[in-house]
N, CA, C and O of each residue as an XYZ file, in Angstrom:
380
protein
N      63.707    -30.406    186.905
C      63.314    -31.128    188.093
C      62.724    -32.466    187.655
O      62.156    -32.595    186.571
N      62.876    -33.455    188.533
C      62.499    -34.802    188.140
C      61.677    -35.487    189.225
O      61.837    -35.213    190.414
N      60.801    -36.376    188.793
C      60.067    -37.217    189.725
C      60.677    -38.608    189.791
O      60.080    -39.516    190.371
N      61.856    -38.790    189.206
C      62.576    -40.048    189.321
C      63.219    -40.068    190.690
O      64.009    -39.185    191.023
N      62.883    -41.074    191.489
C      63.357    -41.131    192.866
C      64.754    -41.743    192.959
O      65.123    -42.574    192.129
N      65.538    -41.335    193.971
C      66.831    -41.981    194.217
C      66.629    -43.472    194.502
O      65.602    -43.875    195.047
N      67.600    -44.265    194.133
C      67.523    -45.706    194.360
C      68.565    -46.195    195.350
O      68.625    -47.385    195.661
N      69.385    -45.279    195.844
C      70.400    -45.659    196.829
C      70.684    -44.499    197.761
O      70.413    -43.348    197.418
N      71.232    -44.787    198.946
C      71.548    -43.722    199.894
C      72.599    -42.765    199.314
O      73.384    -43.129    198.438
N      72.585    -41.548    199.825
C      73.557    -40.555    199.418
C      73.009    -39.156    199.595
O      71.926    -38.966    200.150
N      73.758    -38.182    199.123
C      73.335    -36.786    199.198
C      72.871    -36.348    197.814
O      73.514    -36.641    196.806
N      71.740    -35.639    197.784
C      71.123    -35.238    196.527
C      70.646    -33.785    196.624
O      70.403    -33.259    197.709
N      70.522    -33.161    195.453
C      69.822    -31.893    195.364
C      68.324    -32.212    195.262
O      67.921    -33.116    194.530
N      67.514    -31.464    196.001
C      66.070    -31.714    195.968
C      65.301    -30.453    196.337
O      65.820    -29.563    197.010
N      64.064    -30.396    195.886
C      63.131    -29.345    196.272
C      61.987    -30.027    197.002
O      61.327    -30.900    196.438
N      61.743    -29.638    198.251
C      60.677    -30.266    199.020
C      59.347    -29.620    198.658
O      59.180    -28.405    198.766
N      58.403    -30.454    198.228
C      57.103    -29.949    197.786
C      55.960    -30.337    198.727
O      54.841    -29.844    198.584
N      56.243    -31.223    199.693
C      55.215    -31.680    200.648
C      55.921    -32.218    201.882
O      57.138    -32.404    201.880
N      55.153    -32.465    202.932
C      55.656    -33.110    204.141
C      54.763    -34.277    204.498
O      53.586    -34.299    204.136
N      55.315    -35.246    205.206
C      54.539    -36.389    205.666
C      53.532    -35.945    206.726
O      53.821    -35.042    207.512
N      52.356    -36.568    206.756
C      51.394    -36.289    207.829
C      52.041    -36.563    209.189
O      52.799    -37.520    209.349
N      51.731    -35.717    210.152
C      52.297    -35.893    211.481
C      53.623    -35.198    211.698
O      54.132    -35.186    212.818
N      54.195    -34.618    210.656
C      55.439    -33.870    210.797
C      55.157    -32.590    211.584
O      54.179    -31.890    211.323
N      56.020    -32.300    212.537
C      55.828    -31.096    213.351
C      55.784    -29.858    212.428
O      56.584    -29.752    211.498
N      54.893    -28.969    212.673
C      54.699    -27.729    211.912
C      54.280    -27.986    210.464
O      54.480    -27.132    209.600
N      53.696    -29.161    210.195
C      53.265    -29.475    208.828
C      52.235    -28.489    208.328
O      52.194    -28.183    207.136
N      51.395    -27.982    209.231
C      50.366    -27.034    208.811
C      50.947    -25.683    208.374
O      50.250    -24.885    207.746
N      52.222    -25.422    208.702
C      52.881    -24.183    208.303
C      53.812    -24.362    207.106
O      54.409    -23.396    206.631
N      53.935    -25.596    206.620
C      54.838    -25.849    205.500
C      54.336    -25.197    204.222
O      53.157    -25.295    203.879
N      55.248    -24.530    203.523
C      54.934    -23.941    202.224
C      55.960    -24.420    201.224
O      57.157    -24.216    201.428
N      55.522    -25.055    200.142
C      56.487    -25.508    199.127
C      57.257    -24.297    198.560
O      56.728    -23.189    198.471
N      58.489    -24.541    198.191
C      59.320    -23.483    197.610
C      59.958    -24.010    196.323
O      59.755    -25.162    195.939
N      60.710    -23.168    195.684
C      61.482    -23.572    194.497
C      62.965    -23.612    194.852
O      63.818    -23.621    193.964
N      63.266    -23.635    196.113
C      64.651    -23.585    196.592
C      65.269    -24.984    196.612
O      64.747    -25.899    197.248
N      66.377    -25.129    195.913
C      67.111    -26.402    195.929
C      67.903    -26.494    197.213
O      68.548    -25.529    197.624
N      67.857    -27.653    197.848
C      68.612    -27.913    199.069
C      69.300    -29.267    198.951
O      68.871    -30.135    198.191
N      70.364    -29.429    199.708
C      71.039    -30.722    199.792
C      70.333    -31.525    200.874
O      70.197    -31.063    202.007
N      69.889    -32.717    200.529
C      69.244    -33.610    201.496
C      69.981    -34.956    201.500
O      70.676    -35.301    200.545
N      69.816    -35.688    202.568
C      70.447    -37.006    202.665
C      69.386    -38.096    202.553
O      68.406    -38.101    203.299
N      69.588    -39.004    201.627
C      68.727    -40.182    201.495
C      69.428    -41.293    202.277
O      70.607    -41.567    202.055
N      68.699    -41.927    203.190
C      69.295    -42.957    204.040
C      68.425    -44.214    204.049
O      67.229    -44.175    203.760
N      69.072    -45.328    204.391
C      68.347    -46.600    204.502
C      67.620    -46.622    205.834
O      68.223    -46.452    206.894
N      66.307    -46.837    205.758
C      65.478    -46.838    206.944
C      64.926    -48.220    207.262
O      64.543    -48.488    208.401
N      64.883    -49.094    206.272
C      64.332    -50.440    206.432
C      65.020    -51.349    205.407
O      65.830    -50.894    204.599
N      64.687    -52.618    205.456
C      65.262    -53.575    204.510
C      64.832    -53.265    203.083
O      63.745    -52.736    202.855
N      65.685    -53.596    202.133
C      65.360    -53.390    200.709
C      64.051    -54.095    200.377
O      63.802    -55.205    200.847
N      63.226    -53.458    199.576
C      61.943    -54.024    199.176
C      60.787    -53.598    200.062
O      59.629    -53.750    199.673
N      61.073    -53.068    201.248
C      60.013    -52.593    202.123
C      59.603    -51.176    201.686
O      60.419    -50.445    201.126
N      58.356    -50.789    201.936
C      57.856    -49.496    201.459
C      58.701    -48.285    201.887
O      58.867    -47.346    201.109
N      59.215    -48.300    203.071
C      59.988    -47.148    203.563
C      61.470    -47.458    203.620
O      62.173    -47.003    204.522
N      61.953    -48.248    202.636
C      63.370    -48.617    202.606
C      64.263    -47.370    202.628
O      65.192    -47.289    203.431
N      63.986    -46.411    201.759
C      64.752    -45.172    201.741
C      63.878    -44.022    202.248
O      62.711    -43.901    201.876
N      64.465    -43.184    203.101
C      63.797    -41.994    203.614
C      64.745    -40.816    203.417
O      65.909    -40.999    203.060
N      64.247    -39.625    203.649
C      65.008    -38.420    203.399
C      65.190    -37.634    204.688
O      64.227    -37.348    205.400
N      66.442    -37.288    204.976
C      66.747    -36.407    206.110
C      66.888    -34.993    205.578
O      67.664    -34.737    204.657
N      66.124    -34.070    206.169
C      66.185    -32.660    205.802
C      66.615    -31.896    207.043
O      66.033    -32.065    208.115
N      67.619    -31.070    206.902
C      68.110    -30.282    208.022
C      66.971    -29.427    208.575
O      66.318    -28.694    207.832
N      66.740    -29.527    209.884
C      65.705    -28.752    210.546
C      64.360    -29.446    210.638
O      63.430    -28.908    211.240
N      64.237    -30.630    210.053
C      62.969    -31.401    210.134
C      63.260    -32.631    210.981
O      64.166    -33.406    210.676
N      62.487    -32.804    212.042
C      62.814    -33.844    213.028
C      62.595    -35.276    212.526
O      63.251    -36.199    213.006
N      61.699    -35.469    211.586
C      61.389    -36.825    211.141
C      61.809    -37.025    209.687
O      61.720    -36.109    208.869
N      62.270    -38.243    209.381
C      62.576    -38.573    208.002
C      61.339    -38.426    207.134
O      60.222    -38.666    207.591
N      61.535    -38.033    205.890
C      60.430    -37.777    204.987
C      60.416    -38.793    203.853
O      61.416    -39.459    203.586
N      59.275    -38.901    203.194
C      59.097    -39.805    202.066
C      59.791    -39.237    200.828
O      59.857    -38.021    200.647
N      60.302    -40.122    199.984
C      60.919    -39.714    198.715
C      59.922    -38.959    197.843
O      60.314    -38.087    197.067
N      58.631    -39.288    197.966
C      57.596    -38.690    197.123
C      57.357    -37.218    197.453
O      56.670    -36.526    196.702
N      57.908    -36.729    198.558
C      57.709    -35.338    198.960
C      58.671    -34.372    198.255
O      58.709    -33.188    198.589
N      59.441    -34.863    197.293
C      60.503    -34.047    196.708
C      60.502    -34.120    195.181
O      60.045    -35.093    194.581
N      61.023    -33.068    194.587
C      61.427    -33.087    193.187
C      62.941    -33.284    193.252
O      63.626    -32.608    194.020
N      63.461    -34.211    192.443
C      64.833    -34.656    192.608
C      65.765    -34.090    191.547
O      65.447    -34.040    190.359
N      66.909    -33.674    192.019
C      67.996    -33.261    191.153
C      69.087    -34.322    191.183
O      68.836    -35.461    191.575
N      70.288    -33.958    190.774
C      71.361    -34.943    190.687
C      71.934    -35.319    192.070
O      71.831    -34.582    193.051
N      72.534    -36.501    192.075
C      73.267    -36.951    193.254
C      74.509    -36.076    193.385
O      75.053    -35.608    192.385
N      74.947    -35.862    194.602
C      76.165    -35.112    194.853
C      77.271    -36.137    194.983
O      77.238    -36.991    195.869
N      78.235    -36.055    194.113
C      79.324    -37.034    194.089
C      80.176    -36.857    195.347
O      80.531    -35.740    195.722
N      80.489    -37.969    195.980
C      81.331    -37.940    197.170
C      82.748    -37.489    196.816
O      83.272    -37.864    195.767
N      83.367    -36.693    197.676
C      84.742    -36.289    197.392
C      85.680    -37.478    197.566
O      85.331    -38.453    198.231
N      86.857    -37.401    196.977
C      87.817    -38.485    197.164
C      88.261    -38.524    198.618
O      88.159    -37.519    199.321
N      88.752    -39.671    199.080
C      89.200    -39.751    200.473
C      90.369    -38.779    200.709
O      91.153    -38.511    199.799
N      90.476    -38.264    201.921
C      91.551    -37.305    202.214
C      92.923    -37.947    202.052
O      93.116    -39.132    202.322
N      93.850    -37.141    201.612
C      95.226    -37.602    201.503
C      95.906    -37.358    202.841
O      95.794    -36.275    203.417
N      96.603    -38.362    203.326
C      97.303    -38.228    204.593
C      98.710    -37.714    204.289
O      99.471    -38.333    203.545
N      99.028    -36.580    204.877
C     100.358    -36.015    204.712
C     101.258    -36.524    205.796
O     100.907    -36.476    206.975
N     102.419    -37.014    205.416
C     103.389    -37.516    206.383
C     104.544    -36.520    206.374
O     105.249    -36.360    205.377
N     104.713    -35.862    207.508
C     105.784    -34.887    207.606
C     107.104    -35.611    207.847
O     107.148    -36.577    208.609
N     108.170    -35.160    207.211
C     109.460    -35.826    207.439
C     109.894    -35.593    208.879
O     109.660    -34.533    209.459
N     110.523    -36.603    209.429
C     111.004    -36.491    210.808
C     112.467    -36.058    210.772
O     113.144    -36.180    209.751
N     112.933    -35.557    211.898
C     114.328    -35.119    211.985
C     115.239    -36.335    211.795
O     114.976    -37.420    212.313
N     116.303    -36.121    211.046
C     117.281    -37.200    210.840
C     117.894    -37.536    212.189
O     117.996    -36.685    213.073
N     118.293    -38.774    212.328
C     118.857    -39.235    213.601
C     120.092    -38.396    213.943
O     120.990    -38.226    213.119
N     120.119    -37.884    215.155
C     121.227    -37.078    215.627
C     121.035    -35.597    215.365
O     121.783    -34.767    215.883
N     120.021    -35.260    214.551
C     119.774    -33.849    214.265
C     119.070    -33.218    215.465
O     118.156    -33.802    216.049
N     119.504    -32.047    215.807
C     118.922    -31.348    216.952
C     117.950    -30.312    216.425
O     118.303    -29.510    215.560
N     116.756    -30.322    216.929
C     115.738    -29.340    216.533
C     115.582    -28.344    217.705
O     115.594    -28.729    218.874
N     115.444    -27.120    217.368
C     115.253    -26.141    218.431
C     113.903    -25.478    218.323
O     113.569    -24.620    219.141
């Protein structure tokens, strides 16, 4: 596990160890050792304190990068391949 924070948006493996003040049900939050996929997104202009925030499934508000132990980025899959089905030759009757 690492305390090196992500520097760009994307999907990452992370373990949430804290929640931001004011987060709903924050008083019931318990840190775990469970790795989850989270989304890091741009929230403000580069250089601003909250430039990058973290979206966690089931948590209504974006969270601070400091609330997590960070794993590797999840590499985006290649773009889908478009399959083009052959069309009937001219004059061919399809039933």
